[in-house]
Structures are given as structure tokens and as C-alpha cells.
Short mmCIF file of the C-alpha atoms (twelve columns), coordinates in Angstrom:
data_MODEL
# 
_entry.id   MODEL 
# 
loop_
_atom_site.group_PDB 
_atom_site.id 
_atom_site.type_symbol 
_atom_site.label_atom_id 
_atom_site.label_alt_id 
_atom_site.label_comp_id 
_atom_site.label_asym_id 
_atom_site.label_seq_id 
_atom_site.Cartn_x 
_atom_site.Cartn_y 
_atom_site.Cartn_z 
_atom_site.pdbx_PDB_model_num 
ATOM 1  C CA . MET A 1  64.584 108.518 36.694 1 
ATOM 2  C CA . THR A 2  67.508 107.415 38.797 1 
ATOM 3  C CA . LEU A 3  67.388 104.529 41.217 1 
ATOM 4  C CA . LYS A 4  67.907 106.903 44.152 1 
ATOM 5  C CA . ARG A 5  64.956 109.018 43.108 1 
ATOM 6  C CA . SER A 6  62.708 106.012 42.557 1 
ATOM 7  C CA . LEU A 7  63.516 104.653 46.034 1 
ATOM 8  C CA . ARG A 8  62.564 107.941 47.653 1 
ATOM 9  C CA . HIS A 9  59.228 108.025 45.930 1 
ATOM 10 C CA . GLY A 10 58.299 104.401 46.329 1 
ATOM 11 C CA . LYS A 11 55.558 103.194 48.618 1 
ATOM 12 C CA . ALA A 12 58.002 101.094 50.669 1 
ATOM 13 C CA . PHE A 13 60.173 104.149 51.344 1 
ATOM 14 C CA . GLU A 14 57.171 106.246 52.317 1 
ATOM 15 C CA . GLN A 15 55.974 103.574 54.761 1 
ATOM 16 C CA . GLU A 16 59.443 103.148 56.269 1 
ATOM 17 C CA . PHE A 17 59.884 106.902 56.633 1 
ATOM 18 C CA . ALA A 18 56.443 107.256 58.240 1 
ATOM 19 C CA . ARG A 19 57.388 104.593 60.817 1 
ATOM 20 C CA . PHE A 20 60.685 106.352 61.487 1 
ATOM 21 C CA . GLN A 21 58.967 109.707 61.831 1 
ATOM 22 C CA . LYS A 22 56.417 108.235 64.238 1 
ATOM 23 C CA . ASN A 23 59.229 106.964 66.465 1 
ATOM 24 C CA . PHE A 24 61.676 109.853 66.087 1 
ATOM 25 C CA . GLY A 25 59.299 112.432 67.593 1 
ATOM 26 C CA . PRO A 26 58.678 110.571 70.858 1 
ATOM 27 C CA . VAL A 27 62.420 109.894 71.159 1 
ATOM 28 C CA . VAL A 28 63.061 113.633 70.923 1 
ATOM 29 C CA . LYS A 29 60.452 114.295 73.599 1 
ATOM 30 C CA . GLU A 30 61.827 111.559 75.883 1 
ATOM 31 C CA . GLN A 31 65.357 112.903 75.519 1 
ATOM 32 C CA . ARG A 32 64.164 116.458 76.159 1 
ATOM 33 C CA . LEU A 33 62.404 115.431 79.353 1 
ATOM 34 C CA . LYS A 34 65.363 113.309 80.432 1 
ATOM 35 C CA . ALA A 35 67.634 116.333 79.940 1 
ATOM 36 C CA . LYS A 36 65.110 118.471 81.864 1 
ATOM 37 C CA . LEU A 37 64.828 120.954 79.037 1 
ATOM 38 C CA . SER A 38 61.762 122.992 78.226 1 
ATOM 39 C CA . ARG A 39 60.547 123.031 74.677 1 
ATOM 40 C CA . ARG A 40 61.626 126.638 74.446 1 
ATOM 41 C CA . GLU A 41 65.165 125.844 75.614 1 
ATOM 42 C CA . LEU A 42 65.588 122.860 73.299 1 
ATOM 43 C CA . ALA A 43 64.233 124.796 70.320 1 
ATOM 44 C CA . LYS A 44 66.633 127.637 71.103 1 
ATOM 45 C CA . ARG A 45 69.587 125.239 71.322 1 
ATOM 46 C CA . ALA A 46 68.502 123.501 68.102 1 
ATOM 47 C CA . LYS A 47 68.036 126.869 66.357 1 
ATOM 48 C CA . PHE A 48 64.414 126.559 65.306 1 
ATOM 49 C CA . ARG A 49 60.949 127.571 66.501 1 
ATOM 50 C CA . VAL A 50 59.069 125.938 69.349 1 
ATOM 51 C CA . SER A 51 56.211 125.174 66.947 1 
ATOM 52 C CA . THR A 52 58.622 123.179 64.790 1 
ATOM 53 C CA . LEU A 53 59.737 121.191 67.832 1 
ATOM 54 C CA . ILE A 54 56.128 120.505 68.814 1 
ATOM 55 C CA . HIS A 55 55.408 119.129 65.335 1 
ATOM 56 C CA . ILE A 56 58.501 116.931 65.472 1 
ATOM 57 C CA . GLU A 57 57.680 115.612 68.952 1 
ATOM 58 C CA . GLN A 58 54.153 114.765 67.873 1 
ATOM 59 C CA . GLY A 59 55.428 112.889 64.827 1 
ATOM 60 C CA . ARG A 60 53.713 115.332 62.487 1 
ATOM 61 C CA . GLY A 61 56.783 117.270 61.476 1 
ATOM 62 C CA . ASN A 62 58.993 116.333 58.595 1 
ATOM 63 C CA . PRO A 63 62.386 117.276 60.026 1 
ATOM 64 C CA . THR A 64 65.224 117.854 57.629 1 
ATOM 65 C CA . LEU A 65 68.548 116.192 58.221 1 
ATOM 66 C CA . THR A 66 69.898 119.564 59.340 1 
ATOM 67 C CA . ARG A 67 67.180 119.884 61.983 1 
ATOM 68 C CA . MET A 68 67.838 116.348 63.190 1 
ATOM 69 C CA . GLU A 69 71.551 117.159 63.432 1 
ATOM 70 C CA . ASN A 70 70.726 120.358 65.328 1 
ATOM 71 C CA . LEU A 71 68.662 118.340 67.793 1 
ATOM 72 C CA . ALA A 72 71.509 115.883 68.320 1 
ATOM 73 C CA . THR A 73 73.887 118.788 68.923 1 
ATOM 74 C CA . ALA A 74 71.403 120.366 71.337 1 
ATOM 75 C CA . PHE A 75 71.299 117.072 73.264 1 
ATOM 76 C CA . ARG A 76 75.102 116.849 73.075 1 
ATOM 77 C CA . THR A 77 74.934 113.466 71.397 1 
ATOM 78 C CA . ARG A 78 75.406 111.917 67.972 1 
ATOM 79 C CA . LEU A 79 72.605 111.804 65.433 1 
ATOM 80 C CA . GLY A 80 73.214 108.084 65.085 1 
ATOM 81 C CA . ARG A 81 72.254 107.640 68.735 1 
ATOM 82 C CA . LEU A 82 68.888 109.327 68.157 1 
ATOM 83 C CA . PHE A 83 68.338 107.123 65.108 1 
ATOM 84 C CA . LYS A 84 69.200 104.036 67.171 1 
ATOM 85 C CA . LEU A 85 66.752 105.051 69.913 1 
ATOM 86 C CA . ALA A 86 64.024 105.537 67.288 1 
ATOM 87 C CA . GLN A 87 64.813 102.142 65.789 1 
ATOM 88 C CA . ASP A 88 64.780 100.476 69.221 1 
ATOM 89 C CA . ARG A 89 61.448 102.112 70.001 1 
ATOM 90 C CA . GLU A 90 59.926 100.518 66.898 1 
ATOM 91 C CA . ARG A 91 60.923 97.078  68.166 1 
ATOM 92 C CA . GLN A 92 59.121 97.530  71.495 1 
# 
């Protein structure tokens, strides 16, 4: 087992990822509303289904890096900015 693999499957990683996921979804929703986009329009721009977007916004989805990048592109921003907003949200 490599170190990288063990980090991904460790309890600390799972907890950290769950916190990130919990904050990433609401950030997506806030940015969507701020941009005055419907779920349908954002999903279309991000190239996935509305149901996938709903799961992400509710913090129940497990978005891949590609989907997160597609969301950033749909918002016309950098993925790092969405990550920063999610991180800032955790600190509130």
C-alpha cells in the first residue's frame, strides 16, 4: 500500500473530505444564485444533469474533480476560488 493510497482511505481524510463536501455544495448554490442562474442553466453549462447538481448543492454528491472544474468554468472562475470559498465557509 502506498502512502498516497493510505491517506485517501484513512479516517482523517474521510472526515476532512466530508467537511469539504458539506461546504462545497452550499458554495455552489450561493454562487449559482449570485449569478442568477437556474439549476437547469448551470447544469447545462457544467455539462451534467440537474439531479447531479442538486446532489452537489445539498452536500450529498461526491463530485469528481472534473465536475468541480466544469462548475468553475460554468461560473467563469477558477476552481481554486471555489475551494477558497468552501474553506472560508468552514471558518464561519
